[in-house]
N, C-alpha and C positions, 0 to 999 in steps of 0.2 A: 761571548758565546762559550769560550773554553771554561771560564769560571763557572758559568751556569751548569755546564755538563759535569764539571768536577763536583759541584754542590749536589747535583742530582745523584751522582754516584755515591757520595758520602751518605746522603739520606737513605738511598736504597740499601746499601750494605750495613748501615747502622740498624735499619729495620730488620734486615736478614739476621743480624747478630742477635738482636733482642728476641726475635721470633725463635731462633735456635735455642736460646736460653730457656724459654718457656717450654718448648718441646722436650728439651733435655730433662727438665724437672718432672715431666710426665713419664718419659721413657729414656732413661740414660743409656740404653743399649741400642738406640737407633743410629746405626753407622752412617746412614745417608745424612741424617741431621748433623752429626758430629763433623762430617766432611764439609757440609755447607757452612757450619760455624767456623771451622778452620779457614775455609776459603774467604769468608767475609772478613775475618780478622786480617788475613793476608792482604786483601784489597785495601782495607782501612789503614793498614800500616804505611802505605805509600803517601798518605797525607800528613804524617807525623814528622817530628824532628827525628834525627838519626837514632838517638838513644830511646825515644819512645817507640820508634819503629821496631827496634830490636826486641824491646819488651813485648810488643804486640805479636811479633813473629814467633817468639818463644811460646806465647800463649796459644797461638795457632798450632804450633808443633805438638803441644801437649794434648790438644783436642784430637788432632789427627792420629797421634800415638794411641789415644784411647780407642779410636775407631779401629785401628789396626790390631789392637789387642783382642778385639771382638771378632774381627774378620781380616786376617792377615793377607788375604788374597784379593781384597777389594781394589780393583785397578785404578779407579778414579781417586781413591784415597792415597794410594801409593804415589800416583802422579802428582797429586796436590802436595804431598809431603816432600817430594823432590823439589818442587817449586819453593816451598818454605825454606828448605835447607840452602837452596841457591840464593834466595833473597838474603838470608842471614849471612851467608858467606860474603856477599858483596858489601855488606855493612861492617865487616870485620877487617880492620886495617892490617893485622898481622897475617902475612902470607901463609905461614905454616898452619895457623889455626883455621884460616879460610879454606885451605886445601882439604882439611878434614871434613868440612861441610860440603865442599864440592864432590868429594869422593862418596860421601853419604848420599848426596843428591843423585849421583850417577847410578848407585846401587838401587835406589828407589825407582828411578826412571826405567832401569833395566827390568826390574820386577814387573812394573806396569806394562811394559812391552811384552814380557813373557806371558802375562795374563790375558792381554788383548793385542795379539800380534798385528792385527789389521789396522790399528789406530795410528793414523798419520801424525796426529798431534804428539802422541807419546814418543814416536820415533824421532820427530823433529827436536823435541826437548832433549832426548838422549844425545843427539848429534851436537846441539848447541852447548850442552854441558861440557863437552870435551874442550871447547874453546873458552869456557868460562874463566879459568885461571888467568888467561891472557887478558881478557876484558877487565878482570879484577885489578891487575897491575896497572892498566891504563887508567882506570877509574881513580885509583889512589894516587897516581902521579898527578891527576888533575886537582887534588886537594880535598877529596871527601874525607880523608883521614883527619885532616885538620878540623874540618867541620864537625866530625864525630867527637873529637876531643875538646873542641871549644878553645877560646883564646887562653883560658887558664887551664890548670890540670884538672879542675873539678868537673868541667863540662856542665851539664844541667839541661832541664827540659826545654829551655828556650834557646839552646845552642844554635840551631839553624838560623834563627832570626838575628843572632848577634854577629854572624859573619856576613859582611855586606860587600857589594861591589861586583864587577863583572866576573871575577874568578869564582866567587861563590855561585853566581848564576850559572856559569858554565858547568861547574861540577854538579850542580843540581840538575841541569838539563841532561847531563851524561848519565846521572843516576837513573833518571826516568827513562832514558833511551834503553839502558840495559835492563831495567825492570820491565820494559814494555812487553817483551816476549813472554815473560813469566806472568805478569799481572793480567794482561789482556786475556790470555788463555784461562787463567784462574777465574777471572770475572765472568767469562762466558759460561764456564761450568757451573759456577755458583748461581749465576742469573737463571740459567735454564733449570737447574735443580730447584731453586727457590720458586720459580714460576710454576713448575710442575706440582710442587707441594701446596701452593696457595691459590692458584687460579683455576677456576672451573674450565672444563674442556670447551672449546669454541663450538657453537652450534653447527650442525652439518650444513654444507652449502647446497 
């Protein structure tokens, strides 16, 4: 059941990503599309190995950056960018480097709240970000940093599959627990945005 729903999500967000690419070719200044594209990449990043996730999150950040350069006050983009920064921070073993991303995430969430003060989701994200460095320490104590580096110094795209056993499973579970609040929210926004853009209105009842 779980595997099926994961598969469905991958298909959905891969379709959203491709659709965003097509829209971008027609209109590179569409900030809603750029935000959806960033959100889809962020969602897809959770299904990759750690190194591939980081690459995909960086790509998402560049799309969101592009949207914010066009409309710096777009609150859903600011909020999505906060999520991207948080996700990247969690995958960064170095505490100091991660703190930079957490600080950046806090700033983006605060801006999103400033632009849309009544949004409960934005406020919640801002609150959770304050606790994020503590969660980060816990995560890396559980061994995700070893997973990110791989058994040798080189790492590599199949790193996550080369780390076996209950410890790897536990760190993987923890990774998804922490990502949960970020990714669920991003997927809701991306899903709704994508549906609005691609699905005709329902007939009146």
